[in-house]
C-alpha positions, 0 to 999 in steps of 0.5 A: 804216514808211509803212504802219505810220503809215497802219495806226496812223492808221486804227486810231486814227480807229476808235478815236476813233469808238468812244470817241465812241460809248461816251461818248455811251451812258454817263453823264459822267464814267463813259464816259471810265472805261469806255473806259479800262478797256476799252482797257486790257484790249484793249491787254493782250491785244493785246501778249500775243498778239503778243509771246508768241513772242519776235519783235521784228518787229511786224506792221501789225495790231499797229500798227493795233490797239495804237497805233492803235484803243487809242490812239484809243479811250482818253484821259488827257487826258479823264480828267484834265479830268474828275478836275478837274471832279469835284474842283470840282463833285461833292461825293459823289465827289472827283477823287482817288478817281476818278483812283485808281479808273480807275488801278486799274481800268486796271492790273487790266484790263490784267493780266487782258487779258494773262493771256487773251491769253497763254492765246489765244496758246498 
């Protein structure tokens, strides 16, 4: 149990640092969308690979990559804040459109990631 927590903490720290790097390299607010779409894809791959055998036991790497890295990399709170800011300040893009585009992108990315992960796990 304690090793799971340590694995999540290490993965989360790396994921948060990666998110910071993507945010710095991508114009606002698109960095948030990029990390959420990429993180959804990555989590789809991870879940498909580690759960393809039907085993309920999850190895440390699953915790480090899933809840850790993907949890630290993606961000719902920043996405919500970005949507509110866009809704108040940007006439060309409204917060609702931004939110729906991110939701659709994340769902599609997760589905594609799961499909690819399923193929990789065979």
